[in-house]
C-alpha positions in Angstrom: 27.8 214.7 -98.0 30.0 212.2 -96.2 33.2 212.9 -94.5 35.0 210.6 -96.9 34.8 213.3 -99.5 37.3 215.5 -97.7 38.9 212.8 -95.4 41.2 211.7 -98.3 42.1 215.3 -99.1 42.8 215.9 -95.5 45.4 213.1 -95.4 47.1 214.5 -98.5 47.1 217.9 -97.0 48.9 216.8 -93.8 51.5 215.0 -95.8 52.1 218.1 -97.9 52.3 220.2 -94.7 50.3 223.0 -96.4 46.8 224.3 -95.8 45.6 222.2 -92.9 44.7 224.3 -89.8 44.4 222.5 -86.5 43.1 225.4 -84.4 46.6 226.1 -83.4 49.1 228.9 -83.6 51.8 230.6 -81.5 50.7 233.3 -79.1 52.2 236.0 -77.1 54.4 235.4 -74.0 52.4 234.7 -70.9 52.9 236.4 -67.5 54.9 234.7 -64.8 58.2 234.0 -66.5 60.1 234.7 -69.7 60.3 231.1 -70.6 56.5 230.6 -70.6 54.7 230.8 -73.9 51.0 230.6 -74.7 49.4 229.0 -77.7 45.8 229.1 -79.0 44.9 225.6 -79.8 44.9 222.1 -78.4 44.3 218.5 -77.6 44.2 216.1 -74.7 47.5 214.3 -75.0 47.3 210.8 -73.7 44.0 211.6 -72.0 41.7 208.8 -71.0 39.6 207.5 -73.8 35.9 208.1 -73.1 33.6 205.1 -73.1 30.4 207.1 -73.3 29.3 210.6 -74.4 26.2 211.6 -72.3 27.2 215.3 -72.2 26.6 216.1 -75.9 30.3 216.7 -76.9 30.8 216.9 -80.6 33.7 216.7 -83.1 33.6 219.8 -85.3 35.0 220.1 -88.8 35.0 223.3 -90.8 36.0 224.0 -94.4 36.7 227.6 -95.4 39.6 227.4 -97.8 41.3 225.0 -95.3 40.1 222.3 -93.0 39.9 222.9 -89.3 39.1 220.5 -86.5 37.8 221.5 -83.0 35.7 220.2 -80.2 32.3 221.6 -79.2 29.5 221.1 -76.7 25.8 220.7 -77.5 23.9 223.2 -75.4 20.9 221.5 -76.7 20.1 219.5 -79.9 20.6 222.6 -82.2 23.2 224.8 -80.6 27.0 224.1 -80.2 29.3 226.0 -77.9 33.0 226.2 -79.1 36.0 228.5 -79.4 35.7 231.4 -81.7 39.1 230.9 -83.3 37.7 227.6 -84.7 35.5 229.5 -87.1 38.3 230.6 -89.4 36.2 232.6 -92.0 32.7 233.5 -91.1 30.8 236.8 -91.4 29.4 237.0 -87.9 26.0 235.4 -88.2 26.3 233.1 -91.2 28.9 230.9 -92.9 30.7 232.4 -95.9 29.8 230.9 -99.3 31.7 227.7 -99.9 32.4 227.1 -96.2 30.6 224.8 -93.8 30.7 223.3 -90.3 29.8 219.7 -89.6 29.2 218.1 -86.2 29.4 214.5 -85.1 29.0 213.0 -81.6 30.1 209.4 -81.8 33.0 208.3 -79.5 35.2 207.7 -82.5 34.3 209.9 -85.5 34.9 208.4 -89.0 33.4 208.5 -92.5 30.3 206.6 -91.4 29.5 208.8 -88.3 26.2 210.7 -88.3 26.7 214.4 -88.7 24.8 217.6 -89.3 25.6 220.9 -90.9 25.9 224.2 -89.1 23.9 227.0 -90.7 25.0 230.1 -88.6 27.8 231.2 -86.4 27.7 233.9 -83.6 30.9 235.2 -82.1 31.3 236.6 -78.6 32.3 240.3 -78.9 35.3 239.9 -76.5 36.0 236.3 -75.6 37.3 233.4 -77.6 33.8 231.8 -77.6 31.3 231.1 -80.4 27.9 229.6 -80.9 27.1 227.4 -83.9 23.5 226.8 -84.9 22.8 223.4 -86.5 20.6 223.1 -89.5 19.0 220.0 -87.8 19.3 218.0 -84.6 21.9 215.3 -84.2 20.2 211.9 -83.6 19.6 211.1 -80.0 20.4 214.6 -78.6 16.9 215.8 -77.7 17.6 215.4 -73.9 20.9 217.4 -73.9 20.5 220.4 -71.5 23.9 222.0 -71.0 22.6 225.4 -71.8 20.9 225.5 -68.4 24.1 224.3 -66.7 26.4 227.1 -67.6 27.7 228.5 -64.2 30.4 230.7 -62.8 33.5 229.1 -61.5 35.0 231.3 -58.8 33.6 229.1 -56.0 35.3 226.1 -57.4 38.9 227.2 -57.1 41.2 224.2 -56.2 38.4 221.8 -57.1 38.8 219.3 -59.9 37.2 219.9 -63.3 37.2 217.4 -66.2 37.8 218.5 -69.8 36.9 216.7 -73.0 38.2 216.9 -76.5 38.6 215.1 -79.8 42.1 216.4 -80.4 45.2 214.5 -81.4 47.1 212.1 -79.0 50.6 213.5 -79.6 52.2 216.9 -78.9 52.7 219.4 -81.6 56.0 218.7 -83.5 57.8 219.7 -86.7 56.5 216.6 -88.4 53.0 218.0 -88.3 49.8 217.2 -86.4 47.4 214.3 -87.2 43.7 214.4 -86.3 42.6 211.8 -83.9 38.8 211.9 -83.8 38.7 209.9 -80.6 36.9 211.5 -77.6 39.3 211.8 -74.6 39.1 213.4 -71.2 41.5 214.6 -68.5 40.9 216.0 -65.0 42.8 219.0 -63.5 42.5 221.5 -60.7 41.5 225.1 -61.2 44.3 227.3 -59.8 43.4 230.9 -60.8 40.9 233.1 -62.4 43.4 234.9 -64.7 45.9 233.5 -67.1 48.3 236.4 -66.7 47.8 237.8 -70.2 44.1 237.9 -71.0 42.9 239.6 -67.8 39.1 240.0 -67.8 38.3 242.4 -70.7 36.7 244.7 -68.2 34.0 242.1 -67.6 34.7 241.5 -64.0 36.8 239.0 -62.0 36.8 235.3 -62.8 36.3 235.6 -66.6 39.3 233.3 -67.2 40.1 229.9 -65.6 43.6 228.4 -65.6 44.0 224.7 -64.9 47.1 223.1 -63.4 48.0 220.2 -65.6 51.6 220.2 -64.3 54.8 219.8 -66.5 55.2 216.4 -67.9 52.0 214.8 -66.8 50.8 214.3 -70.4 47.2 215.0 -69.6 47.1 218.3 -71.6 44.6 219.8 -74.0 46.2 220.2 -77.4 45.5 220.6 -81.1 41.9 219.8 -82.0 40.6 220.2 -78.4 39.8 223.9 -78.8 36.3 224.7 -77.8 36.0 221.5 -75.7 34.1 221.7 -72.4 35.3 221.5 -68.8 32.8 220.3 -66.3 32.6 220.4 -62.6 30.5 217.7 -60.9 29.5 218.2 -57.3 28.9 215.7 -54.5 25.3 215.1 -55.7 26.5 214.3 -59.2 25.1 217.6 -60.6 27.1 218.7 -63.6 28.1 222.3 -64.4 29.8 223.5 -67.6 32.3 226.0 -66.2 34.9 226.6 -68.9 35.6 226.4 -72.7 39.2 225.3 -73.4 41.0 227.7 -75.7 44.6 228.0 -74.7 47.6 226.1 -73.2 50.7 227.6 -71.6 53.9 225.7 -72.1 57.3 226.0 -70.5 60.2 226.1 -72.9 58.8 223.7 -75.5 55.6 222.6 -77.1 55.9 219.1 -75.5 56.1 220.4 -71.9 52.8 222.1 -71.2 52.1 223.3 -67.6 48.7 224.9 -67.8 45.5 225.0 -69.8 43.2 228.0 -69.9 40.0 229.3 -71.3 37.0 231.6 -70.7 35.0 230.8 -67.6 31.2 230.4 -68.1 30.6 233.5 -66.0 32.1 235.6 -68.8 29.8 234.3 -71.6 26.7 232.6 -70.1 24.5 235.7 -70.4 25.6 236.2 -74.0 24.8 232.6 -74.7 21.3 232.9 -73.3 20.7 236.2 -75.2 22.0 234.8 -78.5 20.0 231.6 -78.3 16.9 233.5 -77.1 16.7 236.0 -80.0 14.4 238.9 -80.0 11.1 238.6 -78.2 8.0 238.3 -80.4 5.2 240.8 -79.8 1.8 239.2 -79.5 -0.2 242.4 -78.8 -2.5 243.3 -75.9 -1.8 245.1 -72.6 -2.5 244.0 -69.1 -1.5 244.9 -65.5 -1.2 241.2 -64.8 1.3 238.6 -65.9 0.1 236.1 -68.4 -0.3 232.3 -68.0 1.2 229.8 -70.4 0.9 226.1 -70.9 2.3 223.5 -73.3 -0.2 220.6 -74.0 2.6 218.9 -76.0 6.0 219.6 -77.5 4.6 221.4 -80.6 1.9 223.6 -79.1 1.5 226.5 -76.6 -1.5 228.3 -75.2 -1.0 231.8 -73.7 -3.7 233.5 -71.6 -3.8 237.1 -70.5 -6.3 239.4 -68.9 -7.1 242.5 -71.0 -9.9 245.0 -71.0 -13.0 243.1 -69.7 -12.1 239.5 -70.6 -9.4 236.8 -70.6 -7.8 236.5 -74.1 -6.0 233.4 -75.6 -3.3 233.0 -78.2 -2.1 229.7 -79.5 1.2 228.5 -81.1 0.3 225.7 -83.5 3.8 224.5 -84.3 4.5 227.1 -87.0 2.8 230.4 -86.1 0.6 232.2 -83.6 -3.1 232.1 -84.3 -3.8 235.6 -82.9 -5.5 236.8 -79.7 -9.1 235.8 -79.2 -11.5 236.6 -76.3 -12.6 233.7 -74.1 -15.6 235.9 -72.9 -14.6 235.2 -69.3 -14.4 238.1 -66.8 -11.6 238.3 -64.3 -10.4 240.2 -61.2 -6.8 238.9 -61.3 -4.2 237.4 -63.5 -4.6 233.9 -65.0 -2.7 230.7 -64.5 -2.6 227.7 -66.9 -1.2 224.2 -66.8 -1.1 221.3 -69.2 -4.0 219.0 -68.7 -3.3 216.4 -71.5 -1.9 216.4 -75.0 -4.8 218.4 -76.4 -6.0 220.7 -73.5 -4.9 223.1 -70.8 -6.4 223.8 -67.4 -7.1 227.5 -66.9 -7.9 229.2 -63.6 -8.5 232.9 -62.6 -10.1 234.9 -59.8 -13.3 236.8 -60.4 -15.0 239.8 -58.7 -16.6 237.5 -56.0 -13.0 236.5 -55.0 -13.7 232.9 -55.9 -11.3 231.0 -58.2 -12.9 229.8 -61.4 -11.5 227.1 -63.7 -12.1 225.8 -67.2 -10.6 223.5 -69.8 -9.2 225.1 -73.0 -8.8 223.1 -76.2 -5.6 223.6 -78.2 -7.2 222.6 -81.5 -9.6 225.4 -81.9 -9.1 227.6 -78.8 -12.5 227.0 -77.3 -12.9 227.2 -73.6 -15.4 225.1 -71.7 -17.8 226.2 -68.9 -16.1 228.2 -66.2 -16.8 226.6 -62.7 -16.4 228.0 -59.3 -13.9 226.4 -56.9 -15.9 227.7 -54.0 -13.2 229.4 -52.0 -12.6 233.1 -51.3 -8.9 233.8 -51.9 -6.8 236.8 -52.9 -4.5 237.6 -55.8 -3.7 235.4 -58.8 -3.7 231.6 -58.6 -1.0 229.2 -59.6 -1.5 225.8 -61.4 0.8 222.9 -62.2 0.2 219.3 -63.3 2.1 216.2 -62.2 1.9 212.4 -62.4 1.2 210.6 -59.1 1.1 206.9 -59.5 -1.5 206.1 -62.1 -3.2 209.5 -61.6 -2.5 212.7 -63.4 -3.4 215.7 -61.1 -3.6 219.4 -61.7 -2.8 221.3 -58.5 -4.2 224.8 -58.0 -2.7 227.1 -55.3 -3.9 230.4 -53.8 -3.3 232.8 -51.0 -6.0 232.9 -48.3 -7.2 236.0 -46.5 -5.4 234.6 -43.5 -2.1 234.6 -45.5 -2.0 230.8 -45.6 -1.1 228.8 -48.7 -4.1 226.8 -49.9 -4.3 224.0 -52.5 -6.8 222.0 -54.4 -6.3 219.3 -57.1 -8.2 218.1 -60.1 -7.9 214.5 -61.4 -9.6 215.0 -64.8 -13.2 214.3 -63.9 -15.8 215.8 -61.7 -14.8 218.8 -59.6 -11.5 219.7 -57.9 -11.0 218.6 -54.3 -11.8 220.6 -51.3 -9.3 223.3 -50.3 -6.6 222.5 -47.8 -4.1 224.8 -46.1 -0.4 224.0 -46.1 0.5 224.0 -42.4 3.6 225.5 -40.9 4.0 228.7 -42.9 2.5 232.1 -44.0 2.9 233.8 -47.3 3.0 237.5 -48.4 2.6 237.1 -52.1 0.7 235.1 -54.8 2.2 231.6 -55.4 3.9 230.1 -58.4 4.4 226.3 -58.8 6.3 223.7 -60.8 6.7 219.9 -60.8 10.3 218.6 -61.2 9.3 214.9 -60.9 6.3 212.7 -60.6 4.4 213.4 -57.4 6.7 216.3 -56.5 5.5 219.9 -56.5 7.3 223.1 -55.4 5.3 226.2 -54.6 7.2 229.5 -54.4 6.1 232.6 -52.5 7.6 235.6 -50.7 7.9 236.1 -47.0 6.8 239.3 -45.3 10.3 240.7 -45.6 10.6 240.0 -49.3 12.7 236.7 -49.2 11.8 233.8 -51.5 10.5 230.7 -49.8 9.0 227.5 -51.0 6.8 224.6 -49.9 7.6 221.2 -51.3 5.2 218.3 -51.7 6.9 214.9 -51.7 5.7 211.6 -50.7 2.2 213.0 -50.0 3.4 215.5 -47.3 4.4 219.2 -47.4 7.6 220.8 -46.1 8.6 224.5 -45.9 12.0 225.9 -46.9 12.2 229.5 -45.7 14.0 231.5 -46.7 15.3 229.7 -49.8 16.8 233.0 -51.0 17.3 235.8 -48.4 17.2 239.4 -49.5 14.4 241.5 -50.8 12.5 240.6 -54.0 9.7 242.7 -55.4 7.8 239.9 -57.1 7.3 236.2 -56.5 9.5 234.3 -59.0 8.2 232.4 -62.0 9.1 228.8 -62.1 9.0 225.8 -64.4 10.9 222.5 -64.8 12.9 222.0 -68.0 14.0 218.4 -67.2 13.7 215.6 -64.7 14.6 216.7 -61.2 15.3 220.3 -62.3 13.8 223.6 -61.5 14.2 226.9 -63.5 13.5 230.0 -61.5 13.0 233.5 -63.0 12.9 236.6 -60.8 11.7 240.0 -62.0 13.6 242.8 -60.4 11.3 245.8 -60.1 13.9 248.7 -59.9 15.6 247.8 -63.3 12.7 245.8 -64.8 15.1 243.0 -65.7 14.8 239.3 -65.2 17.3 236.9 -63.6 17.5 233.2 -63.7 18.7 230.4 -61.4 18.9 226.6 -61.8 18.2 223.8 -59.4 19.7 220.3 -60.0 19.1 219.0 -56.5 20.9 222.0 -55.2 20.8 225.6 -56.3 23.3 227.1 -58.7 25.6 229.5 -56.9 24.5 232.7 -58.7 21.8 234.4 -60.7 22.1 234.8 -64.5 20.9 238.1 -66.0 18.8 237.7 -69.2 19.7 241.0 -70.9 17.1 240.9 -73.7 14.2 240.6 -71.2 14.0 244.3 -70.5 11.2 246.6 -69.4 9.0 243.9 -68.0 5.9 245.2 -66.3 4.9 242.0 -64.4 6.3 238.5 -63.7 6.4 236.3 -66.8 4.5 233.1 -67.4 6.9 230.2 -68.0 6.6 226.6 -69.2 8.8 223.9 -70.8 7.5 221.9 -73.7 10.7 219.8 -74.2 13.8 219.0 -72.2 16.3 221.8 -72.0 13.8 224.3 -73.5 11.8 227.1 -71.9 9.0 229.2 -73.2 8.2 232.6 -71.6 5.2 234.9 -72.0 5.5 238.4 -70.5 4.3 241.9 -70.5 6.9 244.4 -71.9 6.7 248.2 -71.6 5.6 249.7 -74.9 5.2 246.3 -76.5 2.5 244.5 -74.6 2.2 240.7 -74.5 5.3 239.2 -75.8 6.9 235.7 -76.2 10.5 234.5 -76.0 12.1 231.1 -76.0 15.3 229.7 -74.6 17.2 226.7 -75.9 15.6 226.2 -79.3 
């Protein structure tokens, strides 16, 4: 299908003034004055025309007995965040027969723009927010990672946010509204967490954001901008998606808007993660230790766990799990794994003699090579991560010494790993976990003696400690991976409620933890990896279910 098929009909519809819906409609009076009125719908009137679209903003068209235009944001290449009132007629998790969504992301959308269909819609139970799943990825959007940038906004009151939309460039008037299909943006200050009418649906403070656009400044969201994103960018150029635009508040007349409003990301980010994650997949097997997981390439996964007498392996071959198989390797701890190359993973565990042992596991058939001692008495479960360093590709292994020092060794792909070296300047009170956010850069997370999270960072060939990175008491060392360049993704297992929480690093840490509601009843820290930008794979032990797998961002 091309848009030309319904573009002509759309023009006729506007002229006739009949069935066209522009995501707009009068609302109830807003608090703060009898002359103020609220509307659901929207566009950036006289906003600045965008010259690039690096943030994955899309122009959405839906047909369900009438045409509707809105704006959305790609959370990754297959998921779009928008306003729920844009959906018109949908049955909760799928589009009704005869209806469809299309999404395009060119700066000016026309009949020749690339587009994809949406194949499912999920509506937030309380807020005017929806997720659309695309049947295929839009070209060139594989690197979009907004799903990991959803953040709360209370800390950013009075700070400037920038909102984007494909809406019309004129205010609503009796002559009708014409679609624009040109991406525009406008910047405004956040002034409150409550729009005076919506309150917070019992979800806590800060669920709504209101932006001060000021009367007569003509930088207002309007028809067609519904569902568009509002971003806050900090001093280090880290971008956070903090609001979905759904409402404007005008004073006396449609053409004199004073405020824009919408749900803050704090109100829907957990729901977004849970919806995109879906139900965990049971793989079988029980263990007291957390599993290891590695991604040799974007299509494959290898999961290792310690069960019974031996280490077991399961493999994702791009379409299904091959099933658990024994590696015939004994163990005395959990197991760690890291990508070695496009076809193999590096696997390491501790045995009963308290030495670490390593081997190479083939993705193609699951065979594991000879296990070799790393000749160092250490405690607990090891950590492993691979990183590029100049022309070399190293796999680093970390362990906790009997002296509570952090020790490391590295393997360059041939011979044996290097001699063990202690990271000076710090002591640890837990097993380590590790990730590499950039070439030659490694972060190793541990707990302090009082339960705070600390990390040691390798950069430029030298180590530095950051302690504590997160004060407070944590029961387990966090799991960590890197889902994109210069990014870290931290997962903390909270022992009292057996839930898991997430925090993002973009050069600075996100201001709050995100609760992942579906990851319940975990009995050990998960194994995490990332096989594509903006996507995370988790393997974990679940109470009553055993070894399980979940994914975020697919």
